[in-house]
LUMMARDREN-534279 format. One line per field, with one value per residue (C-alpha): chain; y, x, z. Coordinates in nm, 4 decimals. Each point is the difference from the previous one (the first is absolute). Example, Ala and Ser with C-alpha at 12.3 -4.5 7.8 and 13.67 -1.06 7.14 Angstrom:
kevex	(A	A) $
py	(-0.4500	0.3440) $
px	(1.2300	0.1370) $
pz	(0.7800	-0.0660) $
END
This chain:
kevex	(A	A	A	A	A	A	A	A	A	A	A	A	A	A	A	A	A	A	A	A	A	A	A	A	A	A	A	A	A	A	A	A	A	A	A	A	A	A	A	A	A	A	A	A	A	A	A	A	A	A	A	A	A	A	A	A	A	A	A	A	A	A	A	A	A	A	A	A	A	A	A	A	A	A	A	A	A	A	A	A	A	A	A	A	A	A	A	A	A	A	A	A	A	A	A	A	A	A	A	A	A	A	A	A	A	A	A	A	A	A	A	A	A	A	A	A	A	A	A	A	A	A	A	A	A	A	A	A	A	A	A	A	A	A	A	A	A	A	A	A	A	A	A	A	A	A	A	A	A	A	A	A	A	A	A	A	A	A	A	A	A	A	A	A	A	A	A	A	A	A	A	A	A	A	A	A	A	A	A	A	A	A	A	A	A	A	A	A	A	A	A	A	A	A	A	A	A	A	A	A	A	A	A	A	A	A	A	A	A	A	A	A	A) $
py	(5.8280	-0.0988	0.3186	-0.0350	-0.3419	0.1293	-0.0718	0.2593	-0.1600	-0.2278	-0.2107	0.0548	-0.3245	-0.0109	-0.3369	-0.0614	-0.2748	-0.0166	-0.1630	0.3121	0.3205	0.1923	-0.1859	0.2717	-0.0480	0.2650	0.2933	0.3783	0.0038	-0.2331	0.1926	0.3238	-0.1615	-0.0633	0.3630	0.1179	-0.2149	0.1369	0.3568	-0.0741	-0.1460	0.2988	0.2436	-0.1881	0.0105	-0.3791	-0.0839	-0.3109	-0.0468	-0.2088	-0.2347	-0.1537	-0.3642	-0.2602	-0.3418	-0.1984	-0.3137	-0.2654	-0.0991	0.1103	0.1790	0.0070	-0.1185	0.2260	0.3110	-0.1104	-0.0276	0.3389	0.1687	0.1060	-0.0665	0.2553	-0.1240	0.1237	0.3627	-0.0699	-0.2544	-0.3521	-0.1368	-0.1164	-0.0785	-0.3216	-0.1851	-0.3165	-0.1503	-0.1728	-0.3407	0.0390	-0.2996	0.0183	-0.0891	0.2922	0.2315	-0.1088	0.0631	0.3511	0.0875	-0.1246	0.2150	0.3077	-0.0778	-0.0552	0.3646	0.1135	0.0609	-0.1311	-0.1471	0.1161	-0.2805	0.1552	-0.1824	-0.3481	-0.1187	0.0263	-0.2396	-0.3455	-0.1785	0.1904	-0.0726	-0.3688	0.0120	0.3073	-0.1160	0.1233	0.3606	-0.0719	-0.1108	0.3249	0.1997	-0.2073	0.0908	0.3730	0.0535	0.2425	-0.1271	0.2613	-0.0989	0.1714	0.1477	-0.1415	-0.3524	0.0473	0.1629	-0.3039	0.1977	-0.2087	-0.3492	-0.2573	-0.1453	0.3417	0.0724	-0.3290	0.0223	0.3638	-0.0808	-0.2874	0.2013	0.2924	-0.2188	-0.1702	0.3374	-0.0377	0.3281	0.3303	0.2366	0.0254	0.2240	0.1268	-0.1157	0.2826	0.0023	0.2238	0.2204	-0.2334	-0.3480	-0.0924	0.3528	0.1674	0.0452	-0.2017	0.0325	-0.3388	-0.1675	0.1500	-0.1218	-0.3451	-0.0273	0.1020	-0.2445	-0.3051	0.0305	0.1520	-0.1544	0.2176	0.3381	0.2613	0.2562	-0.2322	-0.1182	0.3332	0.2632	-0.1196	-0.2524	0.2107	0.2956	-0.2075	-0.1119	0.3622	0.0845	-0.3029	-0.1513	-0.3598	-0.1192) $
px	(-1.9707	0.2938	-0.0205	-0.3767	0.0525	0.2565	0.3225	0.2738	0.2910	0.0228	0.2845	-0.0224	0.1362	-0.0092	0.0667	0.3700	0.0502	0.3528	-0.1315	-0.2057	0.1519	-0.2146	0.1790	-0.0161	0.3479	0.1496	0.0518	-0.0059	-0.3109	-0.1909	0.1043	-0.1101	-0.3381	-0.0537	0.0785	-0.2320	-0.2843	0.0513	-0.0123	-0.3295	-0.1484	0.1131	-0.1420	-0.3311	-0.0129	0.0044	0.1732	0.1883	0.3774	0.1420	0.2834	0.2182	0.0356	-0.0598	-0.1603	0.2923	-0.0738	0.2614	0.0631	0.2116	0.3178	-0.1151	0.3250	0.2154	-0.1968	-0.0250	0.3775	0.0425	-0.2419	-0.2296	-0.3336	-0.2116	-0.0385	-0.2891	0.0751	0.3722	-0.0047	0.1404	-0.3464	-0.0527	-0.3514	0.0464	-0.2575	-0.0083	-0.2060	-0.3011	0.1164	0.3636	0.1836	0.0723	0.3686	0.0507	-0.1852	0.2221	0.3132	-0.1178	-0.0978	0.3377	0.1697	-0.1851	0.1202	0.3557	0.0005	-0.0892	-0.3664	-0.3226	-0.2462	-0.3576	-0.1854	-0.2848	-0.3351	0.1292	-0.3600	-0.0279	0.2855	-0.1195	0.2727	-0.0963	-0.3680	0.0915	0.2356	-0.0531	0.2792	0.2398	-0.0989	-0.0003	0.3629	0.0845	-0.1546	0.1825	0.3270	-0.0687	-0.1389	-0.2895	-0.3336	-0.2285	-0.3595	-0.2252	-0.3188	-0.1862	0.0890	-0.1555	-0.3060	-0.0499	0.0599	0.2937	-0.1419	-0.0803	0.3518	0.1523	-0.2619	0.0477	0.3796	0.0031	-0.2398	0.2147	0.3239	-0.1647	-0.1473	0.3363	0.1674	0.2336	-0.1037	0.1776	-0.1740	-0.3256	0.0093	-0.2563	0.1973	-0.1904	-0.0066	-0.2998	-0.2574	-0.2895	0.1471	0.2796	-0.0208	0.1859	-0.3040	0.0637	-0.3398	-0.1336	0.3161	-0.0395	-0.3599	0.1123	0.2712	-0.2393	-0.2674	0.1987	0.3450	-0.0350	0.3336	0.1808	0.1411	-0.0812	0.2219	0.2984	-0.0720	-0.1000	0.1944	0.2728	0.1759	-0.0246	0.1378	0.2902	0.0747	-0.0005	0.2425	0.2207	-0.0694	-0.0562	-0.3598) $
pz	(0.3855	0.2164	0.2057	0.0398	0.1598	0.2491	-0.1908	0.0545	-0.1877	-0.3025	-0.1334	-0.3758	-0.1426	-0.3816	-0.1568	-0.0615	-0.2573	-0.1373	-0.3190	-0.0683	-0.1469	0.2514	0.2733	0.2701	0.1345	0.2265	-0.2372	0.0354	-0.2209	0.2309	0.3105	-0.1692	-0.0689	0.3722	0.0770	-0.2778	0.1318	0.3516	-0.1322	-0.1765	0.3168	0.2033	-0.2558	0.0057	0.3792	0.0323	0.3321	-0.1143	0.0015	-0.2854	0.0934	-0.2683	-0.0889	-0.2684	-0.0284	-0.1345	-0.2003	0.0706	-0.3594	-0.2940	0.1099	0.3621	0.1592	-0.2160	0.0920	0.3621	0.0305	-0.1667	0.2421	-0.2834	0.1702	0.1850	0.3553	0.2138	0.0858	-0.0424	0.2837	0.0154	-0.0889	-0.3601	-0.1226	-0.1975	-0.2071	-0.2071	-0.2769	0.1532	-0.1276	0.1087	0.1443	0.3754	-0.0391	-0.2374	0.2375	0.2869	-0.2063	-0.0856	0.3571	0.1219	-0.2667	0.1305	0.3522	-0.1220	-0.1134	0.3527	-0.0861	0.1528	-0.2497	0.0293	-0.1756	-0.1979	0.0255	0.0967	0.0196	-0.3799	-0.0807	-0.0931	0.1966	0.3163	-0.0569	-0.0210	0.2985	0.2227	0.2289	-0.2691	0.0721	0.3729	-0.0324	-0.1801	0.2833	0.2623	-0.1754	0.0245	-0.3474	-0.0053	-0.1307	-0.1580	-0.0695	-0.2529	0.1415	-0.3010	0.1060	0.3435	-0.1565	-0.2225	-0.3185	-0.1271	0.0136	0.2658	0.0164	0.0651	0.2666	0.1816	-0.0077	0.1109	0.2832	0.1199	-0.0049	0.1777	0.2719	0.0518	0.0592	-0.2981	-0.1654	0.0661	-0.2433	-0.1948	-0.3074	-0.2468	-0.3067	-0.1657	-0.3797	-0.0743	0.1666	-0.0885	0.0375	0.2438	0.1342	0.2906	0.2282	0.3161	0.1699	-0.1116	0.1242	0.3472	0.0113	-0.1157	0.2655	0.2758	-0.1126	-0.1099	0.1570	0.3490	0.0971	-0.2579	0.1018	-0.2671	0.1715	-0.0304	-0.3536	-0.1547	0.1927	0.2373	-0.2242	-0.3181	0.1948	0.1297	-0.3557	-0.1153	0.2817	-0.0755	0.3405	0.1022	0.0138) $
END
């Protein structure tokens, strides 16, 4: 589905929750799984490159594993995809994002439009962007599939130029899928000021190459 919609590379970002025994920290087994998936894609003739990563939940033993370098960054770069509980407190979020930066990493804030504190005060996410933190919207938010609050907040952040990346946040081939065609149609129709080339190709590529956005 990704390839059919023009996608050539995918960051595969399994959930990494340090409270969960399936925590998906950086291990030889996880790295082998990426290679195995790429082999299967190649054998099936699907022209998609899988890039490594993880969606790291900032809870549990987050700081301990962060300091130890245990998390899978995006394609081994300085960029760490970081998520929070939807009802997380903004002061705690700020502390965690600052901790990521203290380790020499750049936080990529997963779906900021879905956090209740950002929905209540979008300037919070704007401040993150102004400080060089990367904001990654979910395509489902812009398509109106994740609730009105997520749609309105995502729209506002996109129109303000605070967003660096839009991702599928794919979880399944039926719902929250990796096909990006509807998103491209949505951007053209509702957000003509947005630059799909920048949001979907240039910035993700620079992340994969560990370059500044």
